[in-house]
C-alpha positions as CSV (number, residue, x, y, z in Angstrom):
1,X,21.6,-18.9,36.7
2,X,21.8,-16.6,33.7
3,X,19.0,-15.5,31.4
4,X,18.8,-12.9,28.7
5,X,16.1,-10.2,29.2
6,X,15.6,-7.9,26.3
7,X,19.2,-8.4,25.0
8,X,20.8,-7.9,28.5
9,X,22.4,-10.7,30.5
10,X,20.7,-11.1,33.9
11,X,21.8,-13.2,36.8
12,X,19.0,-14.6,38.9
13,X,18.3,-17.4,41.4
14,X,16.9,-20.8,40.8
15,X,13.2,-20.8,41.1
16,X,12.7,-17.3,39.8
17,X,9.5,-16.8,37.9
18,X,8.7,-14.5,34.9
19,X,6.8,-12.1,37.2
20,X,9.9,-11.7,39.4
21,X,12.0,-10.2,36.6
22,X,9.2,-8.2,35.0
23,X,7.2,-6.9,38.0
24,X,5.8,-3.9,36.1
25,X,4.8,-5.7,32.9
26,X,1.3,-5.0,31.5
27,X,-0.5,-8.3,32.5
28,X,-2.4,-8.3,29.3
29,X,0.7,-8.3,27.1
30,X,2.5,-11.6,26.3
31,X,6.3,-12.0,26.2
32,X,8.4,-14.3,24.0
33,X,10.2,-17.1,25.8
34,X,13.0,-18.9,23.9
35,X,14.7,-22.0,25.2
36,X,18.0,-22.0,23.2
37,X,19.1,-25.2,21.7
38,X,21.7,-25.7,18.9
39,X,19.0,-26.4,16.3
40,X,16.6,-23.8,17.7
41,X,18.0,-20.6,16.1
42,X,20.2,-20.2,13.2
43,X,22.2,-17.3,11.7
44,X,21.3,-17.0,8.0
45,X,23.5,-15.8,5.2
46,X,21.3,-12.8,5.0
47,X,22.2,-9.3,6.1
48,X,20.3,-6.1,6.3
49,X,22.3,-3.2,4.9
50,X,20.9,0.2,5.9
51,X,22.0,2.9,3.5
52,X,21.2,6.6,3.3
53,X,18.8,5.6,0.5
54,X,17.0,2.9,2.4
55,X,17.4,-0.8,3.4
56,X,18.7,-3.6,1.3
57,X,18.6,-7.3,2.2
58,X,21.5,-9.3,0.8
59,X,22.5,-13.0,0.8
60,X,26.1,-14.0,0.9
61,X,27.1,-17.1,-1.0
62,X,30.4,-18.1,0.6
63,X,30.4,-18.5,4.4
64,X,34.1,-17.7,4.4
65,X,33.3,-14.2,3.1
66,X,30.6,-13.4,5.6
67,X,33.2,-11.8,7.8
68,X,33.6,-9.1,5.2
69,X,30.0,-8.0,5.7
70,X,30.3,-8.0,9.4
71,X,33.7,-6.4,9.7
72,X,33.7,-4.0,12.7
73,X,35.4,-1.2,10.8
74,X,32.9,-1.4,7.9
75,X,29.5,-0.2,9.1
76,X,29.1,3.5,9.5
77,X,32.1,4.7,7.5
78,X,31.5,3.3,4.0
79,X,30.4,5.7,1.4
80,X,29.9,5.6,-2.3
81,X,33.4,6.3,-3.7
82,X,32.3,6.1,-7.3
83,X,29.1,5.4,-9.1
84,X,27.9,5.2,-12.7
85,X,25.0,3.7,-14.6
86,X,26.4,0.2,-14.1
87,X,27.5,0.0,-10.5
88,X,28.2,1.8,-7.2
89,X,31.3,1.1,-5.0
90,X,31.3,1.5,-1.3
91,X,34.7,1.9,0.4
92,X,37.6,1.8,0.7
93,X,38.6,-0.8,3.3
94,X,41.4,-3.3,3.5
95,X,41.2,-7.0,2.5
96,X,43.6,-9.7,1.4
97,X,42.0,-10.5,-2.0
98,X,44.2,-11.2,-5.0
99,X,42.9,-9.3,-8.1
100,X,42.8,-11.2,-11.4
101,X,43.1,-8.1,-13.6
102,X,40.5,-9.0,-16.1
103,X,36.8,-8.2,-16.8
104,X,33.9,-10.5,-15.6
105,X,30.2,-10.5,-16.5
106,X,27.8,-9.4,-13.7
107,X,24.0,-9.3,-13.3
108,X,21.7,-6.8,-11.6
109,X,21.9,-7.1,-7.9
110,X,25.3,-8.9,-7.8
111,X,27.6,-7.8,-4.9
112,X,31.2,-7.9,-5.8
113,X,34.3,-7.7,-3.6
114,X,36.8,-5.7,-5.7
115,X,39.6,-3.2,-5.3
116,X,40.8,0.0,-6.9
117,X,44.1,0.1,-8.7
118,X,44.5,-3.6,-8.0
119,X,45.4,-2.6,-4.4
120,X,43.6,-4.8,-1.8
121,X,44.1,-2.2,0.8
122,X,41.6,-0.1,-1.2
123,X,38.9,-2.7,-1.5
124,X,35.3,-2.0,-2.3
125,X,31.8,-3.5,-2.0
126,X,30.5,-3.0,-5.6
127,X,26.8,-3.2,-6.2
128,X,25.8,-4.0,-9.7
129,X,22.9,-1.8,-10.9
130,X,22.4,-3.6,-14.2
131,X,23.8,-6.4,-16.4
132,X,27.3,-5.5,-17.5
133,X,30.9,-6.7,-18.0
134,X,33.8,-4.9,-16.2
135,X,37.1,-5.3,-14.4
136,X,36.3,-4.3,-10.8
137,X,39.6,-5.5,-9.4
138,X,38.0,-8.7,-8.3
139,X,39.5,-12.2,-7.7
140,X,39.8,-14.9,-10.4
141,X,36.3,-16.1,-9.8
142,X,34.8,-12.7,-10.5
143,X,34.4,-11.7,-6.8
144,X,30.6,-12.1,-6.6
145,X,30.1,-12.7,-2.9
146,X,26.3,-12.4,-2.9
147,X,23.2,-10.9,-4.3
148,X,20.6,-8.3,-3.3
149,X,17.4,-10.2,-2.5
150,X,15.2,-7.3,-1.5
151,X,15.4,-3.6,-2.2
152,X,17.0,-3.8,-5.6
153,X,15.1,-0.7,-6.7
154,X,17.4,1.3,-4.4
155,X,20.5,0.4,-6.5
156,X,19.9,2.8,-9.4
157,X,19.7,6.0,-7.4
158,X,23.0,5.2,-5.4
159,X,25.4,8.0,-6.1
160,X,28.6,9.5,-4.7
161,X,28.2,10.5,-1.0
162,X,25.6,7.9,-0.1
163,X,26.5,5.9,3.0
164,X,26.2,2.4,4.4
165,X,25.0,3.2,7.9
166,X,24.8,-0.3,9.4
167,X,25.2,-4.0,8.4
168,X,23.2,-6.4,10.5
169,X,23.1,-10.2,10.2
170,X,19.6,-11.6,10.3
171,X,18.6,-14.3,12.7
172,X,15.7,-16.8,12.2
173,X,13.9,-19.0,14.7
174,X,14.2,-22.5,13.1
175,X,12.4,-24.5,15.8
176,X,9.2,-23.1,17.2
177,X,8.9,-26.0,19.7
178,X,11.5,-24.3,21.9
179,X,10.0,-20.9,21.6
180,X,6.5,-19.6,22.6
181,X,4.6,-16.6,24.0
182,X,3.0,-16.4,27.4
183,X,1.4,-14.1,29.9
184,X,1.9,-16.5,32.9
185,X,3.7,-14.6,35.6
186,X,4.4,-17.9,37.4
187,X,6.4,-19.4,34.6
188,X,9.7,-20.8,36.0
189,X,12.7,-19.5,34.3
190,X,15.5,-21.8,33.2
191,X,19.2,-21.4,32.6
192,X,19.9,-19.8,29.2
193,X,16.4,-18.7,28.5
194,X,15.9,-15.6,26.4
195,X,12.9,-13.3,27.3
196,X,11.7,-10.6,24.9
197,X,9.2,-8.5,26.8
198,X,8.3,-5.8,24.3
199,X,8.7,-4.4,20.8
200,X,10.4,-1.1,20.3
201,X,9.7,0.8,17.0
202,X,10.9,4.0,15.5
203,X,8.7,6.0,13.2
204,X,9.8,6.6,9.7
205,X,11.5,10.0,9.4
206,X,12.4,10.3,13.1
207,X,16.1,10.5,13.6
208,X,18.4,12.1,16.2
209,X,20.0,14.3,13.5
210,X,16.8,15.6,12.1
211,X,13.1,14.9,11.4
212,X,11.7,14.1,7.9
213,X,8.0,14.8,7.4
214,X,7.4,12.9,4.2
215,X,5.1,10.4,6.0
216,X,3.9,12.7,8.8
217,X,0.2,12.0,8.5
218,X,0.5,8.2,8.2
219,X,3.0,8.1,11.0
220,X,0.5,10.1,13.1
221,X,-2.0,7.4,12.5
222,X,0.5,4.8,13.6
223,X,1.4,6.7,16.8
224,X,-2.3,7.2,17.6
225,X,-3.0,3.5,17.1
226,X,-0.1,2.5,19.4
227,X,-0.7,5.3,22.0
228,X,-1.9,2.9,24.6
229,X,1.4,0.9,24.4
230,X,-0.3,-2.2,23.0
231,X,-0.3,-4.0,19.6
232,X,-3.4,-6.2,19.5
233,X,-2.8,-9.0,17.0
234,X,-6.1,-9.4,15.1
235,X,-4.4,-11.6,12.6
236,X,-1.1,-13.5,12.6
237,X,-0.1,-14.5,9.0
238,X,3.1,-16.1,7.7
239,X,4.5,-12.8,6.6
240,X,3.0,-10.3,9.1
241,X,0.9,-9.6,12.2
242,X,-1.9,-7.1,12.0
243,X,-3.6,-4.7,14.5
244,X,-7.1,-4.0,13.4
245,X,-8.3,-1.5,15.9
246,X,-8.1,1.4,13.6
247,X,-9.6,-0.4,10.6
248,X,-11.7,1.6,8.1
249,X,-9.8,4.8,8.9
250,X,-8.7,6.8,5.9
251,X,-4.9,7.1,5.7
252,X,-2.9,8.8,2.8
253,X,-0.3,6.8,0.9
254,X,2.9,8.7,1.6
255,X,5.8,6.3,1.4
256,X,6.3,3.1,-0.6
257,X,9.3,1.0,0.3
258,X,10.2,-2.7,0.4
259,X,8.5,-4.4,3.3
260,X,11.5,-5.9,4.9
261,X,11.6,-7.9,8.2
262,X,10.5,-5.5,11.0
263,X,9.0,-2.9,8.6
264,X,5.8,-1.4,9.9
265,X,3.1,-0.3,7.5
266,X,-0.5,1.0,7.4
267,X,-2.8,-0.3,4.7
268,X,-4.4,2.6,2.7
269,X,-7.0,0.8,0.6
270,X,-9.6,-2.0,1.0
271,X,-11.6,-3.1,4.0
272,X,-8.4,-3.3,6.1
273,X,-7.4,0.3,5.5
274,X,-6.1,1.8,8.7
275,X,-4.8,-1.5,10.0
276,X,-1.2,-1.5,11.2
277,X,1.1,-4.3,9.9
278,X,4.5,-5.5,11.2
279,X,6.3,-7.8,8.8
280,X,8.1,-11.0,9.9
281,X,9.7,-11.6,6.5
282,X,10.8,-9.6,3.5
283,X,8.0,-8.7,1.1
284,X,8.0,-6.4,-1.9
285,X,6.5,-2.9,-1.5
286,X,2.9,-2.4,-2.3
287,X,0.8,0.6,-3.4
288,X,-1.8,-0.6,-0.9
289,X,0.6,0.0,2.0
290,X,2.4,3.1,3.3
291,X,5.6,2.6,5.4
292,X,5.4,4.2,8.8
293,X,8.2,2.7,10.9
294,X,10.7,0.0,11.7
295,X,11.1,-2.5,14.6
296,X,14.4,-2.0,16.3
297,X,13.9,-4.5,19.1
298,X,11.7,-7.5,19.7
299,X,11.3,-9.0,16.2
300,X,11.4,-12.4,17.8
301,X,8.2,-11.6,19.7
302,X,6.6,-10.4,16.5
303,X,7.5,-13.7,14.8
304,X,6.0,-15.8,17.6
305,X,2.8,-13.9,18.2
306,X,-0.5,-15.6,17.5
307,X,-4.0,-14.4,16.8
308,X,-5.4,-12.4,19.7
309,X,-2.1,-12.0,21.4
310,X,-1.4,-8.5,22.8
311,X,2.2,-7.2,22.6
312,X,3.6,-4.3,24.5
313,X,5.1,-1.8,22.0
314,X,7.1,1.4,22.6
315,X,6.9,3.7,19.6
316,X,9.3,6.6,19.1
317,X,8.7,9.4,19.1
318,X,6.0,9.8,21.7
319,X,2.9,11.4,20.1
320,X,2.7,15.1,20.5
321,X,-0.9,16.0,21.0
322,X,-2.0,18.9,23.1
323,X,-5.7,18.9,22.2
324,X,-7.8,18.3,25.3
325,X,-5.1,19.6,27.7
326,X,-5.4,22.6,29.9
327,X,-3.2,25.6,29.1
328,X,-1.0,24.7,32.1
329,X,-0.7,21.1,31.0
330,X,0.0,22.1,27.4
331,X,2.8,24.4,28.5
332,X,4.4,21.8,30.7
333,X,4.2,19.1,28.0
334,X,5.7,21.4,25.3
335,X,8.6,22.4,27.7
336,X,9.4,18.8,28.4
337,X,9.6,18.0,24.7
338,X,11.6,21.2,23.9
339,X,8.8,22.7,21.9
340,X,8.1,26.5,21.8
341,X,4.4,27.0,22.3
342,X,2.3,29.9,21.1
343,X,-1.1,30.2,22.8
344,X,-4.0,32.5,21.7
345,X,-4.8,33.4,25.3
346,X,-3.8,32.0,28.7
347,X,-6.4,33.9,30.7
348,X,-8.9,31.9,32.7
349,X,-9.6,28.2,32.8
350,X,-9.2,27.1,29.2
351,X,-8.6,23.9,27.2
352,X,-6.7,23.4,23.9
353,X,-9.1,22.6,21.0
354,X,-6.7,23.0,18.0
355,X,-3.0,22.5,17.3
356,X,-0.8,23.6,14.4
357,X,1.1,21.8,13.0
358,X,-1.3,18.9,13.5
359,X,1.2,16.0,13.4
360,X,4.0,15.0,15.7
361,X,6.7,14.9,13.1
362,X,5.8,18.3,11.8
363,X,5.9,19.8,15.3
364,X,9.3,18.1,16.1
365,X,10.7,19.2,12.7
366,X,10.3,22.9,13.6
367,X,10.3,22.6,17.4
368,X,7.3,24.9,17.8
369,X,3.5,24.8,17.7
370,X,0.5,27.1,18.0
371,X,-2.7,26.2,19.8
372,X,-6.2,27.6,20.0
373,X,-8.1,27.3,23.3
374,X,-11.7,27.5,24.5
375,X,-13.0,28.3,28.0
376,X,-13.5,25.0,29.9
377,X,-17.1,26.1,30.7
378,X,-18.0,25.8,27.0
379,X,-16.7,22.3,26.6
380,X,-19.5,19.7,27.1
381,X,-18.5,16.4,28.8
382,X,-20.2,13.2,27.6
383,X,-19.9,9.5,28.3
384,X,-20.2,6.9,25.5
385,X,-21.6,3.4,25.8
386,X,-19.2,1.1,23.9
387,X,-20.6,-2.0,25.6
388,X,-24.1,-1.7,24.1
389,X,-23.4,0.4,21.0
390,X,-19.8,-0.3,19.9
391,X,-20.3,0.4,16.1
392,X,-22.3,3.6,16.5
393,X,-19.9,4.9,19.2
394,X,-16.9,4.3,16.9
395,X,-18.7,6.2,14.1
396,X,-19.5,9.0,16.5
397,X,-15.9,9.3,17.6
398,X,-14.8,9.4,13.9
399,X,-17.3,12.1,13.0
400,X,-16.4,14.3,15.9
401,X,-12.6,13.8,16.1
402,X,-12.8,12.0,19.4
403,X,-11.1,9.1,17.6
404,X,-7.9,11.2,17.5
405,X,-8.1,13.6,20.4
406,X,-9.7,13.8,23.8
407,X,-11.7,16.8,22.7
408,X,-13.8,16.8,19.6
409,X,-16.4,19.0,18.0
410,X,-19.9,18.7,16.5
411,X,-22.1,21.3,14.8
412,X,-25.2,22.4,16.8
413,X,-28.2,22.2,14.4
414,X,-31.2,23.6,16.3
415,X,-33.4,23.2,19.3
416,X,-37.1,22.1,19.2
417,X,-39.0,22.2,22.5
418,X,-36.8,20.2,24.9
419,X,-34.7,18.4,22.2
420,X,-31.3,19.6,21.0
421,X,-30.2,18.4,17.6
422,X,-26.6,18.1,16.3
423,X,-25.7,17.4,12.6
424,X,-22.3,15.9,12.0
425,X,-21.2,15.4,8.4
426,X,-22.0,11.8,7.5
427,X,-20.8,10.3,4.2
428,X,-23.4,8.8,1.9
429,X,-21.6,5.4,2.0
430,X,-21.7,5.2,5.8
431,X,-24.1,2.6,7.3
432,X,-25.7,3.1,10.7
433,X,-27.3,-0.2,11.5
434,X,-29.9,-0.4,14.4
435,X,-28.0,-0.9,17.6
436,X,-28.9,-0.5,21.3
437,X,-32.4,0.7,20.4
438,X,-34.3,1.6,23.6
439,X,-37.4,-0.1,25.0
440,X,-39.8,1.2,27.6
441,X,-38.3,4.6,28.4
442,X,-35.4,6.8,27.4
443,X,-34.0,8.7,30.3
444,X,-33.3,12.5,30.1
445,X,-30.0,13.6,28.7
446,X,-29.4,10.3,26.8
447,X,-27.3,10.8,23.7
448,X,-28.5,9.1,20.5
449,X,-28.0,8.9,16.8
450,X,-30.7,8.2,14.2
451,X,-30.1,4.9,12.3
452,X,-30.6,4.0,8.7
453,X,-34.3,3.2,9.1
454,X,-35.1,6.9,8.8
455,X,-34.2,9.6,6.3
456,X,-32.5,11.6,9.0
457,X,-29.8,9.0,9.6
458,X,-26.7,10.4,11.3
459,X,-28.6,13.1,13.2
460,X,-27.5,13.3,16.9
461,X,-29.9,14.4,19.6
462,X,-30.3,15.0,23.4
463,X,-33.7,15.2,25.1
464,X,-34.0,17.1,28.4
465,X,-36.8,14.9,29.8
466,X,-37.6,11.2,30.0
467,X,-39.7,9.8,27.2
468,X,-41.6,6.6,26.6
469,X,-42.5,7.4,23.0
470,X,-39.6,9.1,21.2
471,X,-35.9,8.9,21.4
472,X,-33.4,11.8,21.8
473,X,-33.6,12.6,18.1
474,X,-37.5,12.7,18.1
475,X,-37.6,9.4,16.2
476,X,-39.4,6.2,17.2
477,X,-37.4,3.9,19.4
478,X,-36.6,1.5,16.5
479,X,-34.9,4.3,14.6
480,X,-32.8,5.4,17.7
481,X,-29.3,4.2,18.6
482,X,-28.6,5.2,22.1
483,X,-24.8,5.8,22.3
484,X,-24.3,7.4,25.8
485,X,-25.3,10.4,27.9
486,X,-24.5,14.1,28.4
487,X,-22.8,14.8,31.7
488,X,-22.6,18.6,31.6
489,X,-26.4,19.1,31.4
490,X,-26.3,22.8,32.5
491,X,-24.1,23.7,29.5
492,X,-26.8,22.8,26.9
493,X,-28.9,25.9,27.6
494,X,-26.3,28.3,26.2
495,X,-25.9,26.7,22.8
496,X,-26.5,28.8,19.7
497,X,-27.9,27.4,16.5
498,X,-25.2,27.0,13.9
499,X,-22.3,27.1,16.4
500,X,-19.6,24.5,16.9
501,X,-19.9,22.6,20.1
502,X,-16.7,21.2,21.7
503,X,-17.2,17.9,23.5
504,X,-15.0,15.9,25.8
505,X,-15.3,12.2,26.4
506,X,-15.2,11.1,30.0
507,X,-14.5,7.4,30.6
508,X,-15.9,5.7,33.7
C-alpha cells in the first residue's frame, strides 16, 4: 500500500505500524495522521504570495482564474515593472485576456489582471495600493480577480525591482474527524494515509543568500526555546498554539509583521511574555508580538495539536552557542559551521565563558566569532533540584545565565566562618516564595536561596558543614529555599570576595 510521510510517497506492506516507518521518532512527540476523504481536505481560493517585502495572503474570486496565480512560469520571476502611488504591477507574463481599453474604479487591495499596451502577451498582476480609477489594460469587467486579505500594509512600499518569490495555494483541513494526533507506535497504517511527523521552521532573517540581523535577539530566544527539538503545547487556541516553557523571559520587540498561517512569534509583553506562538490562521500584526520565524513544513500538525501535545520541531539555523564548550569542542563546532574563531588563549584545559557576537544570526552574518575562556579548574559544577524547587531553580538559572548557556556566572559576596555567600542581582519585583524549605538537618554543600520572608531575599549560600539550626544562607529553615548542591567542593576554598564565579550545571 501507499502512504505519504512528510510529503514523500512511501510504499509499505499491509499491517505496517506507525513505529515501523518512524523507528527513530522521539516517543514523547505526537504525529499527525490524516485519513484522506473527498470532504476531509479542501483547497481554498486563498494563496500566500511571498514577496521581497514580505508575505501577502490573497483570495481569488473566480475559480477559472486560479490557474493564473499558480502558473508554473509565474513564481520566482515576476518583479515590479512599474509602481506609483496608486498601484504596483508585477510582470510581464502571457495570458489570453481581451483588454477593454477603458478605465475602471478599483479599491485598496484589489488584484487586477491587466496588460501593458493592450498586449495580452505583456500581462501583469496589478495590486491596487489605494482607491483610484485607471485603465490597466483589463478585461470588460475590470479584471479584478481577487483581493488582498492579509498584509495590505505591504502594498504601499512596493516599488520597482521588488519580486514575487513564491505563490502557494493554501490548504485547510475541513473535517477533523478524519485527522488526529497520536503517539501510538502500534497504530496500523492504512492505504492513502498522510503522516506528518514534525514541524520544520526557518528563523526570520535566515536565508541561503544572506543573513539579516534585524530580529537577532528575539530569534535567539526562539532558537533557545526550541533547542531540545520539542514544541510543548501549553495552550491550543483557535488561532495558534503556544509553548510556555520560556514564559516571563524579557524579549525585545524587533519585528512586527502580519501573523499569517505558519508565522512564529514571541510575545514581548504581559504575563505570557517569552512564550512562543505558531499561528494556524491569518491574524493582524500586534505590538505585543515580535515575529521570529515561519513554518515551512508541518502546518497540518500545528493545526491538529491539542493542549499538552509535544511536537518535534526542527528549527533552522541550528543555534550557535559555544559557551560551556572546551576549546577543542568550540574549534570543532566553529569549523563545522564555517565560522572563523578567535580565542583569547588555547593553553591548558579551558572552557568558553563568553562569546561575541552573542546571537546566532549575528555570528552567521559575519562568519566569525570571538570567545573568552577560563581554566576548567575555576569553573564550579553544581546540581539543581527542579523536582522539589522548580520555581526557585528557574529563577536561579535566569539570574546566573544558566537559562541560556551551560555555563553561568554569579558574584561571590563574602565568606563568614564556614558559609560562602553569593549575591546575584535580583529585581525588586521578583517574588521568591517559600519552596523546599528544609526540616531536621541541612547537609553540607547544599545550595540555597533566601526567600521573601527575610530582608536578604535572593542571597545564595553554601555551608561547608551539616546544620540542624540554620540554612546555607545562615537564615532559619523557614527562610531557606534549598535549590541543589555544589559538586566541586574543593574549588570553594580559592574564591576571592568580589570576584565573579563561573558555574556549570550538571544534570543527573
